[in-house]
Backbone as CSV, one residue per row, in Angstrom:
resi,resn,N_x,N_y,N_z,CA_x,CA_y,CA_z,C_x,C_y,C_z
1,UNK,-4.603,-55.163,-0.461,-5.550,-54.244,-1.780,-4.881,-53.333,-2.157
2,UNK,-4.703,-53.690,-3.787,-3.909,-52.541,-4.395,-5.162,-51.188,-4.616
3,UNK,-4.595,-50.005,-4.370,-5.307,-49.073,-4.538,-5.833,-48.344,-6.485
4,UNK,-7.190,-48.271,-6.030,-7.587,-48.271,-7.173,-7.211,-46.519,-7.866
5,UNK,-7.034,-46.139,-9.017,-7.148,-44.757,-9.651,-8.556,-44.302,-9.846
6,UNK,-8.882,-43.137,-9.473,-10.297,-42.567,-9.801,-10.407,-42.553,-11.631
7,UNK,-11.553,-42.218,-11.847,-11.707,-42.088,-13.570,-10.808,-40.894,-13.829
8,UNK,-10.961,-39.531,-13.071,-10.126,-38.959,-13.173,-8.637,-38.998,-13.898
9,UNK,-8.333,-39.360,-12.658,-6.677,-39.813,-13.266,-6.337,-41.015,-13.962
10,UNK,-7.254,-41.658,-14.642,-7.000,-42.844,-15.599,-7.220,-41.311,-16.882
11,UNK,-7.844,-41.095,-16.953,-8.400,-39.936,-17.992,-7.117,-39.405,-18.013
12,UNK,-6.523,-38.605,-17.290,-5.661,-38.097,-17.154,-4.163,-38.375,-17.508
13,UNK,-4.055,-39.248,-17.486,-2.616,-40.112,-17.245,-3.032,-40.951,-18.977
14,UNK,-4.383,-41.306,-19.623,-4.549,-41.550,-21.091,-4.259,-40.278,-21.997
15,UNK,-4.452,-39.218,-21.596,-4.150,-37.900,-22.231,-2.769,-37.609,-22.238
16,UNK,-2.156,-38.133,-21.155,-0.374,-37.630,-21.191,-0.024,-38.252,-22.438
17,UNK,-0.565,-40.451,-21.813,-0.045,-40.872,-23.008,-0.098,-40.892,-24.032
18,UNK,-0.938,-40.793,-24.426,-1.664,-40.271,-26.364,-0.718,-38.564,-26.888
19,UNK,-0.019,-37.939,-25.600,0.299,-36.996,-26.131,-0.439,-35.781,-26.199
20,UNK,-1.790,-35.654,-25.710,-2.832,-34.776,-25.691,-2.142,-33.826,-24.760
21,UNK,-2.889,-32.726,-24.609,-2.716,-30.875,-24.213,-1.605,-31.095,-23.618
22,UNK,-0.165,-31.825,-24.091,1.251,-31.291,-23.616,1.466,-29.596,-23.991
23,UNK,0.911,-29.162,-24.760,1.090,-28.071,-25.418,0.792,-26.915,-24.462
24,UNK,0.256,-27.284,-23.604,-0.452,-25.980,-22.861,0.288,-25.832,-22.045
25,UNK,0.274,-24.396,-21.110,1.108,-23.658,-19.917,0.420,-24.723,-19.024
26,UNK,1.355,-24.720,-17.842,1.338,-25.407,-16.615,0.359,-24.618,-15.828
27,UNK,-0.367,-25.422,-15.336,-1.166,-25.097,-14.351,-0.354,-23.675,-13.101
28,UNK,-1.088,-23.013,-12.664,-0.366,-22.242,-11.946,-1.215,-22.062,-10.678
29,UNK,-0.799,-22.023,-9.335,-1.260,-21.911,-8.314,-2.599,-20.597,-7.711
30,UNK,-3.248,-20.525,-7.095,-3.963,-19.187,-7.168,-3.132,-18.316,-5.954
31,UNK,-1.660,-18.831,-5.128,-0.800,-17.836,-4.764,-0.246,-16.621,-6.086
32,UNK,-0.192,-17.796,-6.850,1.106,-16.914,-7.706,0.027,-15.791,-8.663
33,UNK,-1.206,-15.953,-8.979,-2.006,-15.454,-9.418,-2.537,-13.992,-8.800
34,UNK,-2.251,-13.918,-7.342,-2.318,-13.020,-6.714,-1.441,-12.119,-6.321
35,UNK,-0.111,-12.780,-6.398,0.983,-12.463,-5.277,1.932,-11.206,-6.535
36,UNK,1.604,-10.175,-5.496,2.399,-8.831,-5.859,3.968,-8.770,-5.861
37,UNK,4.312,-7.960,-6.953,5.811,-7.970,-7.151,6.190,-7.180,-5.701
38,UNK,7.365,-7.304,-5.017,8.244,-6.511,-4.023,8.860,-5.307,-4.643
39,UNK,9.931,-5.931,-5.661,10.281,-4.707,-6.131,10.598,-4.810,-7.687
40,UNK,11.168,-3.753,-8.222,11.354,-3.552,-9.397,12.306,-3.526,-9.953
41,UNK,13.172,-4.692,-11.111,14.311,-5.631,-10.872,14.684,-4.164,-12.042
42,UNK,15.889,-3.497,-12.538,16.134,-3.106,-13.971,17.452,-3.511,-13.781
43,UNK,17.470,-3.687,-15.895,18.668,-4.503,-16.190,19.056,-3.417,-17.449
44,UNK,20.588,-3.144,-17.570,20.945,-2.357,-18.498,20.956,-3.288,-19.739
45,UNK,21.486,-2.938,-20.800,21.162,-4.069,-22.096,22.524,-4.485,-22.358
46,UNK,24.200,-4.510,-21.318,24.893,-4.945,-21.331,24.409,-6.626,-20.585
47,UNK,23.631,-6.183,-19.583,23.604,-7.072,-18.381,24.811,-7.447,-17.327
48,UNK,25.540,-6.213,-17.183,26.268,-6.280,-16.193,26.016,-5.003,-15.037
49,UNK,25.064,-4.568,-15.207,24.235,-3.399,-14.334,22.745,-3.785,-14.121
50,UNK,22.634,-3.627,-12.951,21.237,-3.885,-12.886,21.117,-3.212,-11.396
51,UNK,19.673,-2.850,-11.355,19.417,-2.281,-9.805,18.294,-2.485,-9.477
52,UNK,17.302,-2.463,-8.340,16.262,-2.605,-7.642,16.038,-1.338,-7.051
53,UNK,14.346,-1.149,-7.176,13.704,-0.283,-6.530,12.480,-1.177,-5.402
54,UNK,12.335,-0.623,-4.533,11.086,-1.282,-3.648,10.083,-0.769,-4.181
55,UNK,8.859,-1.665,-3.951,7.345,-1.144,-4.452,7.110,-1.129,-3.395
56,UNK,7.703,-0.906,-2.212,6.986,-0.213,-1.105,6.974,1.109,-1.087
57,UNK,7.953,1.823,-1.955,8.308,3.743,-2.096,7.465,4.123,-3.430
58,UNK,7.041,2.917,-4.020,6.474,3.669,-4.920,5.548,4.713,-4.709
59,UNK,5.635,5.949,-5.502,4.703,7.002,-5.461,3.616,7.317,-6.772
60,UNK,3.881,7.047,-7.739,3.654,7.698,-8.775,4.038,7.148,-9.807
61,UNK,3.228,7.168,-11.476,4.112,7.353,-12.480,3.137,8.165,-13.492
62,UNK,4.103,8.221,-14.631,3.415,9.531,-15.593,3.889,8.764,-16.992
63,UNK,2.804,8.771,-17.993,2.808,7.697,-19.265,2.912,8.908,-20.374
64,UNK,3.785,9.007,-21.419,3.747,9.984,-22.518,4.038,9.739,-23.662
65,UNK,3.401,10.551,-24.666,3.964,9.760,-26.060,4.964,11.391,-26.363
66,UNK,5.475,10.831,-26.416,6.829,11.649,-27.314,6.634,12.140,-29.004
67,UNK,5.919,11.601,-29.425,6.113,11.398,-31.342,6.741,10.101,-31.484
68,UNK,8.186,10.103,-31.315,9.013,8.902,-31.998,8.852,7.780,-31.031
69,UNK,8.609,8.068,-29.621,8.527,6.982,-28.928,7.928,7.064,-27.645
70,UNK,7.764,6.355,-26.399,6.787,6.447,-25.552,7.621,7.150,-24.027
71,UNK,7.403,7.378,-23.319,8.176,7.795,-21.882,7.285,7.170,-21.159
72,UNK,7.844,6.545,-19.891,7.113,5.866,-18.632,8.409,6.798,-17.321
73,UNK,7.571,7.273,-16.456,8.742,7.680,-15.744,7.694,7.092,-14.461
74,UNK,8.711,6.713,-13.903,8.019,6.132,-11.872,8.705,6.760,-11.235
75,UNK,8.014,7.168,-10.037,8.757,8.013,-8.762,8.332,7.091,-7.874
76,UNK,9.491,6.882,-6.922,9.975,6.197,-5.457,9.737,6.784,-4.798
77,UNK,8.834,7.648,-3.705,9.108,8.241,-3.053,10.785,9.496,-2.740
78,UNK,11.232,8.841,-2.559,12.612,9.488,-1.686,13.808,8.758,-2.269
79,UNK,13.114,7.887,-2.861,14.362,6.676,-3.046,14.988,6.626,-4.110
80,UNK,14.064,7.229,-5.734,14.590,7.350,-6.562,13.528,7.418,-7.805
81,UNK,14.052,7.346,-8.804,13.426,7.121,-9.964,13.574,6.305,-10.992
82,UNK,12.894,5.902,-12.370,13.095,5.632,-13.538,12.382,6.117,-14.134
83,UNK,13.154,6.134,-15.250,12.689,6.765,-16.467,12.916,5.305,-18.175
84,UNK,11.769,5.412,-18.084,12.135,4.212,-19.443,11.651,4.682,-20.762
85,UNK,12.252,4.484,-21.782,11.593,4.724,-23.023,11.625,3.405,-24.292
86,UNK,11.029,3.720,-25.127,10.674,2.796,-25.838,9.134,2.739,-26.567
87,UNK,8.678,1.451,-26.872,7.232,1.750,-27.691,6.237,0.832,-26.816
88,UNK,4.795,0.361,-26.718,3.588,-0.415,-26.237,4.236,-0.534,-25.003
89,UNK,4.274,0.945,-24.291,4.853,1.092,-22.515,3.619,0.625,-22.238
90,UNK,2.498,0.832,-23.128,0.501,0.539,-21.980,0.785,-0.988,-21.206
91,UNK,1.602,-1.930,-21.615,1.208,-3.240,-21.216,2.278,-2.935,-20.117
92,UNK,3.490,-1.788,-20.151,3.971,-2.330,-18.284,3.277,-1.179,-17.379
93,UNK,2.380,-0.435,-18.212,1.378,1.108,-17.111,0.720,-0.252,-17.294
94,UNK,-0.137,-1.434,-17.504,-1.251,-2.309,-17.019,-0.699,-3.311,-16.115
95,UNK,1.290,-3.470,-15.640,1.688,-4.289,-14.870,1.588,-3.544,-13.957
96,UNK,2.040,-2.211,-13.747,2.234,-1.589,-12.606,0.623,-1.294,-11.836
97,UNK,-0.158,-0.868,-12.892,-1.282,-0.750,-12.051,-2.370,-2.116,-11.718
98,UNK,-1.841,-3.658,-11.757,-2.454,-4.867,-11.382,-1.114,-4.967,-10.343
99,UNK,-0.293,-4.657,-10.035,0.659,-4.634,-9.220,1.890,-5.986,-9.169
100,UNK,2.140,-5.917,-10.400,2.550,-7.344,-11.259,3.940,-6.995,-11.782
101,UNK,4.380,-5.711,-11.846,5.025,-5.884,-12.850,6.626,-5.839,-11.687
102,UNK,7.381,-7.041,-12.056,8.633,-7.144,-11.188,10.331,-6.971,-12.273
103,UNK,10.219,-6.557,-13.325,11.768,-6.616,-14.028,11.079,-5.845,-15.324
104,UNK,12.025,-5.228,-15.518,12.119,-4.341,-16.788,13.776,-4.439,-17.558
105,UNK,13.998,-5.086,-18.731,15.356,-5.493,-19.230,15.265,-4.638,-20.387
106,UNK,16.617,-3.586,-20.441,16.442,-2.667,-21.810,17.430,-3.686,-22.703
107,UNK,16.648,-3.245,-23.916,17.368,-4.222,-25.318,18.355,-3.607,-25.716
108,UNK,18.820,-4.193,-26.289,20.110,-3.896,-27.613,19.345,-2.841,-28.564
109,UNK,19.577,-2.294,-29.290,19.304,-1.288,-30.719,19.072,-2.373,-31.646
110,UNK,19.239,-3.233,-32.356,19.423,-4.301,-32.966,17.944,-5.058,-32.794
111,UNK,18.098,-5.593,-31.791,16.458,-6.195,-30.997,15.202,-4.808,-31.101
112,UNK,15.618,-3.748,-30.846,14.293,-2.881,-30.847,14.144,-2.562,-32.468
113,UNK,14.791,-2.522,-33.129,14.912,-1.905,-34.476,13.855,-3.182,-35.056
114,UNK,14.720,-4.852,-34.825,13.987,-5.472,-35.848,12.346,-5.857,-35.071
115,UNK,12.516,-5.970,-34.022,10.784,-5.551,-32.890,9.962,-4.484,-33.781
116,UNK,10.034,-3.479,-34.195,9.643,-2.311,-34.237,9.079,-3.079,-35.989
117,UNK,10.070,-3.559,-36.759,10.004,-3.317,-38.316,9.046,-4.431,-38.292
118,UNK,8.542,-5.560,-37.167,8.027,-6.816,-37.702,6.803,-6.719,-36.857
119,UNK,6.500,-5.266,-36.263,5.571,-5.121,-35.732,5.038,-5.988,-34.098
120,UNK,5.869,-6.161,-33.336,6.154,-6.750,-32.304,4.795,-6.167,-31.181
121,UNK,3.922,-7.035,-30.766,2.771,-6.307,-29.999,3.220,-6.267,-28.717
122,UNK,4.293,-6.516,-27.696,4.949,-6.527,-26.789,5.892,-5.439,-26.597
123,UNK,6.051,-5.078,-25.110,6.662,-3.768,-24.421,7.731,-3.831,-25.391
124,UNK,8.612,-2.850,-25.991,9.835,-2.599,-26.586,10.625,-1.724,-25.532
125,UNK,11.313,-1.854,-24.557,12.383,-1.066,-24.216,13.980,-0.289,-24.827
126,UNK,13.751,0.599,-25.447,15.077,1.159,-26.541,16.034,1.825,-24.625
127,UNK,15.375,2.123,-23.512,16.299,3.084,-22.571,15.549,2.479,-21.656
128,UNK,16.803,2.898,-20.672,15.985,2.503,-19.086,17.330,3.154,-18.051
129,UNK,16.734,4.418,-17.359,17.938,5.427,-16.461,17.582,5.176,-15.161
130,UNK,18.253,5.406,-14.431,17.959,5.237,-13.113,18.374,6.860,-11.969
131,UNK,17.453,7.220,-11.041,18.093,8.201,-10.798,17.750,8.139,-9.261
132,UNK,18.482,8.810,-8.234,19.928,9.232,-8.598,20.812,7.955,-9.142
133,UNK,21.961,8.271,-9.391,23.123,7.418,-10.092,23.391,6.231,-8.683
134,UNK,23.503,5.294,-8.449,23.740,4.410,-7.283,25.361,4.740,-6.681
135,UNK,26.142,4.792,-7.946,27.563,5.536,-7.621,27.523,6.515,-7.230
136,UNK,27.070,7.409,-7.042,27.188,8.401,-6.423,26.563,8.375,-5.348
137,UNK,25.006,7.790,-5.310,24.576,7.457,-3.811,25.172,6.667,-2.911
138,UNK,26.198,5.695,-3.220,26.603,4.974,-2.202,27.694,5.383,-1.692
139,UNK,28.445,6.269,-2.433,29.459,6.954,-2.174,29.410,8.043,-1.068
140,UNK,28.134,9.022,-1.322,27.756,9.620,-0.539,27.531,9.127,0.975
141,UNK,26.582,7.816,0.998,26.232,7.467,2.243,27.152,6.493,2.801
142,UNK,28.234,6.187,2.101,29.168,5.285,2.466,30.500,6.482,3.024
143,UNK,30.708,7.785,2.947,31.603,8.818,3.247,32.791,8.925,2.769
144,UNK,32.943,7.840,1.098,33.896,8.016,0.324,34.429,8.781,-0.426
145,UNK,35.149,9.562,-0.301,35.712,10.604,-1.256,36.776,10.436,-1.760
146,UNK,37.488,9.687,-2.235,38.840,9.262,-3.214,37.835,8.624,-4.471
147,UNK,38.523,8.974,-5.506,38.139,8.542,-6.729,38.818,7.238,-6.703
148,UNK,38.073,6.543,-7.563,38.299,4.593,-8.337,39.797,5.063,-8.627
149,UNK,40.835,3.723,-8.770,41.502,3.623,-9.327,42.897,4.041,-8.500
150,UNK,42.977,4.232,-7.450,43.823,5.309,-6.739,44.254,4.127,-5.454
151,UNK,44.222,2.991,-5.617,44.529,2.017,-4.365,45.582,1.991,-4.023
152,UNK,46.085,1.786,-3.114,47.293,1.894,-2.009,47.796,3.787,-2.309
153,UNK,47.610,4.349,-2.919,48.045,5.667,-3.087,47.674,6.866,-1.652
154,UNK,48.132,7.267,-1.178,48.122,7.754,0.082,47.884,9.425,-0.367
155,UNK,46.357,9.748,-0.416,46.735,11.281,-0.723,46.704,12.389,0.098
156,UNK,47.433,13.903,-0.480,48.377,14.575,0.661,49.836,14.339,0.851
157,UNK,50.163,13.383,0.276,51.350,13.391,0.731,52.145,13.406,-0.875
């Protein structure tokens, strides 16, 4: 005997076939609504440089208005720091407070100017700086004291 569909399923299928409710956001599960970001992923405007900081090392932040732009500094204990400059950074601060911030992408200058001119309501990231410099830190940990570009050359000879 074929299974009968409930009235709810019938109504849902009818709405889909009629083209109703197709422009709404898809449903999200409860886990996604309460999940916390584990890392802060930072990407420079070129797309060729990205770094990550673990939220487990998060210590504190400072959000200031510098007049022409806002500055948000985030400290990650002894692991480093991030300095973000831009506009409407209060939205990022709110994501930090709620534990939801997982990525920041530095915008190219043309996009920053265009969004500011159009009164963009979202966060506008004009600059992202990470401290200490990853390459210097990696070099120190690795114990590598030679300069790049000297492949095959033996020093001291």
